[in-house]
Each structure stands twice: as C-alpha cells, then as structure tokens.
N, CA, C and O of each residue as an XYZ file, in Angstrom:
288
protein
N     128.272    100.719    113.687
C     126.986    100.902    112.915
C     126.091    101.392    114.077
O     126.585    100.932    115.106
N     124.907    102.180    114.387
C     124.072    102.332    115.585
C     122.855    102.169    115.274
O     122.265    103.042    114.637
N     122.285    101.097    115.638
C     120.731    101.473    115.267
C     119.615    102.186    116.228
O     119.281    101.839    117.361
N     119.150    103.251    115.471
C     117.920    103.859    116.027
C     116.883    104.086    115.983
O     116.685    105.175    115.444
N     115.459    103.267    116.499
C     114.178    102.979    116.864
C     113.964    104.406    117.178
O     114.745    104.949    117.959
N     112.851    105.167    116.579
C     112.267    106.583    116.646
C     110.934    106.428    115.860
O     110.706    105.633    114.948
N     110.097    107.361    116.406
C     109.153    107.942    115.582
C     109.671    109.288    115.420
O     110.414    109.937    116.157
N     108.925    109.689    113.889
C     109.327    110.910    112.897
C     108.161    111.465    113.176
O     107.107    110.969    113.574
N     108.625    113.122    112.788
C     107.111    113.507    111.910
C     107.462    114.350    110.626
O     108.432    115.074    110.399
N     106.463    114.056    109.926
C     107.309    115.016    108.412
C     106.116    116.006    108.660
O     104.993    115.743    109.090
N     106.771    117.498    108.188
C     105.899    118.708    107.980
C     106.586    119.484    106.780
O     107.777    119.790    106.727
N     105.616    119.743    105.829
C     106.176    120.127    104.857
C     107.406    120.033    104.201
O     108.201    120.931    103.926
N     107.486    118.353    103.899
C     108.915    117.620    102.934
C     109.784    117.673    104.201
O     110.879    117.143    104.016
N     109.616    118.119    105.321
C     110.812    118.424    106.267
C     110.388    117.152    107.097
O     109.199    116.844    107.175
N     111.758    116.133    107.954
C     111.754    115.506    108.663
C     112.152    116.016    110.103
O     113.172    116.601    110.466
N     111.011    115.606    110.832
C     111.328    116.175    112.552
C     111.502    115.018    113.075
O     110.503    114.301    113.016
N     113.029    114.270    113.902
C     113.121    113.553    115.373
C     113.672    113.970    116.300
O     113.978    115.153    116.446
N     113.910    113.002    117.146
C     114.538    113.475    118.383
C     115.293    112.322    118.492
O     114.702    111.244    118.438
N     116.851    112.363    118.678
C     117.413    111.337    118.708
C     117.980    111.019    119.945
O     117.954    111.920    120.783
N     118.699    109.504    120.394
C     118.833    109.838    121.819
C     120.336    110.470    121.956
O     120.947    110.762    120.928
N     120.953    110.687    123.314
C     122.107    111.766    123.461
C     123.523    110.780    122.795
O     124.540    111.384    122.455
N     123.456    109.551    122.693
C     123.964    108.743    122.315
C     124.903    108.801    120.869
O     125.974    108.294    120.535
N     123.885    109.717    120.190
C     124.653    109.947    118.761
C     125.223    110.964    118.467
O     124.467    111.929    118.578
N     126.262    111.233    118.122
C     127.389    112.314    118.206
C     127.002    113.360    117.125
O     126.632    112.874    116.056
N     127.020    114.464    117.204
C     126.675    115.425    116.487
C     127.908    115.809    115.224
O     129.076    116.183    115.327
N     126.972    115.499    113.947
C     127.847    115.455    113.067
C     126.930    114.732    111.617
O     125.918    114.043    111.748
N     127.625    115.123    110.166
C     126.276    114.069    109.249
C     126.401    112.694    109.661
O     127.231    112.155    110.392
N     125.428    112.247    109.056
C     125.442    110.554    109.246
C     124.546    110.412    108.083
O     123.592    111.156    107.852
N     124.980    109.232    107.245
C     124.166    108.923    106.688
C     123.166    107.768    107.698
O     123.473    107.087    108.677
N     121.698    107.952    106.841
C     120.646    106.834    107.527
C     119.643    106.516    106.500
O     119.244    107.304    105.643
N     119.207    105.098    106.681
C     118.217    104.989    106.117
C     116.944    104.665    106.470
O     116.787    103.689    107.203
N     115.479    105.635    105.887
C     114.755    105.478    106.389
C     113.433    105.028    105.812
O     113.021    105.534    104.768
N     112.709    104.033    106.495
C     111.780    103.063    105.955
C     110.537    103.544    106.508
O     110.252    103.527    107.706
N     109.741    104.017    105.476
C     107.979    104.497    106.104
C     107.770    102.930    105.952
O     108.346    102.061    105.299
N     106.692    102.941    106.840
C     105.990    101.501    107.263
C     104.937    101.990    107.384
O     104.504    102.198    108.518
N     104.351    102.257    106.485
C     102.360    103.019    106.111
C     102.011    102.766    105.015
O     102.555    103.492    104.183
N     101.269    101.979    104.576
C      99.881    101.818    103.605
C      99.137    102.638    103.516
O      98.451    103.085    104.435
N      99.141    103.028    102.237
C      97.523    103.590    102.616
C      96.274    103.640    103.420
O      95.662    102.630    103.770
N      96.016    104.535    103.625
C      94.894    103.715    104.461
C      93.721    103.864    103.658
O      93.549    104.335    102.534
N      92.905    103.320    104.553
C      91.267    102.780    103.665
C      90.890    103.838    103.549
O      91.192    104.881    104.129
N      89.956    103.533    102.505
C      88.921    104.854    102.203
C      88.097    104.475    103.577
O      87.938    103.336    104.016
N      87.663    105.575    104.090
C      86.246    105.750    105.116
C      84.706    105.227    104.355
O      84.185    105.475    103.267
N      84.392    104.555    105.306
C      82.960    103.843    104.694
C      81.971    104.937    104.912
O      81.593    105.303    106.024
N      81.563    105.453    103.728
C      80.200    106.155    103.360
C      78.667    105.544    103.592
O      78.152    104.835    102.727
N      78.122    105.810    104.580
C      77.178    105.203    104.552
C      75.910    105.605    103.151
O      75.184    105.061    102.318
N      76.285    106.798    103.617
C      75.463    107.472    102.274
C      74.763    106.559    101.114
O      73.596    106.293    100.828
N      76.303    106.134    100.478
C      76.448    105.341     99.772
C      75.937    104.447     99.457
O      75.615    104.274     98.282
N      75.667    103.486    100.517
C      75.036    102.302    100.886
C      73.984    101.914     99.791
O      73.566    102.946     99.266
N      73.437    100.846     99.290
C      72.690    100.540     98.840
C      71.106    100.497     99.206
O      71.019     99.556     99.994
N      69.862    101.031     99.030
C      68.992    100.662     99.775
C      67.604    100.910     99.082
O      67.166    101.935     98.560
N      67.036     99.648     99.236
C      65.319     99.357     98.693
C      64.428    100.031     99.540
O      64.278     99.554    100.665
N      63.864    100.947     99.263
C      62.895    101.756     99.961
C      61.432    101.635     99.623
O      60.540    102.212    100.245
N      61.177    100.494     98.140
C      60.001    101.055     97.832
C      59.269     99.648     98.782
O      59.936     98.765     99.321
N      57.965     99.737     98.791
C      57.261     99.593     99.402
C      57.283     97.688     99.096
O      57.221     97.315     97.924
N      57.358     96.813    100.031
C      56.501     95.320     99.439
C      55.362     95.117     99.067
O      54.448     95.555     99.765
N      55.034     94.310     97.722
C      53.318     94.219     97.576
C      53.484     92.717     98.044
O      54.462     92.009     98.282
N      51.770     92.481     98.081
C      51.438     91.377     98.884
C      51.532     90.011     98.601
O      51.062     89.048     99.206
N      52.345     90.090     97.392
C      52.558     88.727     97.302
C      54.154     88.380     98.185
O      54.428     87.192     98.354
N      54.880     89.170     98.574
C      55.356     88.877     99.618
C      55.315     88.514    100.896
O      55.456     89.460    101.671
N      55.098     86.955    101.623
C      54.844     86.640    102.839
C      56.325     86.325    103.664
O      57.117     85.604    103.057
N      56.630     86.706    104.678
C      57.671     86.533    105.583
C      57.277     85.326    106.925
O      57.774     84.938    107.983
N      55.859     85.029    105.929
C      55.261     83.838    107.260
C      56.392     82.576    107.635
O      56.635     81.863    106.661
N      57.074     82.227    108.838
C      57.941     80.732    108.935
C      57.579     79.675    108.126
O      58.456     79.173    107.422
N      56.171     79.132    108.085
C      55.797     78.592    107.231
C      55.737     78.696    105.621
O      55.559     77.809    104.787
N      55.921     79.915    105.488
C      55.564     80.154    104.192
C      57.524     79.900    103.359
O      57.995     79.344    102.367
N      58.073     80.748    104.596
C      59.636     80.708    104.479
C      60.374     79.526    104.543
O      61.421     79.514    103.895
N      60.031     78.406    105.254
C      59.914     76.787    105.716
C      59.715     75.850    105.250
O      60.611     75.011    105.156
N      58.190     75.578    104.673
C      57.507     75.043    104.511
C      56.942     74.216    105.611
O      57.018     74.784    106.700
N      56.394     73.031    105.638
C      55.175     72.361    106.690
C      56.215     71.789    107.291
O      55.783     71.006    108.136
N      57.685     71.806    107.256
C      58.273     71.297    108.553
C      58.522     72.721    109.451
O      58.069     72.675    110.595
N      59.025     73.658    109.147
C      59.632     74.531    110.126
C      60.706     75.055    110.134
O      60.956     75.965    110.923
N      61.406     74.691    109.435
C      62.954     74.345    109.682
C      63.350     75.691    108.390
O      64.519     75.940    108.096
C-alpha cells in the first residue's frame, strides 16, 4: 500500500490532483478525507447593536461618582 499526501482542487464536482511519478498508471482504490469545517460567517459590523441616543443629565461619568469617595 502506498500513502500519498497531496493537495487537490475540486472543480464542478471533479477532483483534480497532481500525484508523484511513483504512482503507476491504472485503476486504483483511494480514500479521500475532506478536512475542512464550514467557514465561520463573516462578522458584519453593520449588524452590531448601537445605542446612539443622547445621554440625559442624570448620567455622570466622573471618577468620584463612579467609585465613590475612595476613588477606586
């Protein structure tokens, strides 16, 4: 048994591969393992939730207001 690792290309349901010259011509039995998971969907920044309403005067981001008298 001969083990050959090579990259293949699939075009219109056909498999294209380049094999080393050590593989003799003729019919062969082969096992094909597709090692690829479905790609993750691309991140679309336009679907990111945004709250663009103006803040009212009840919100204070001063350090003292956030952390109290300790300043931590």
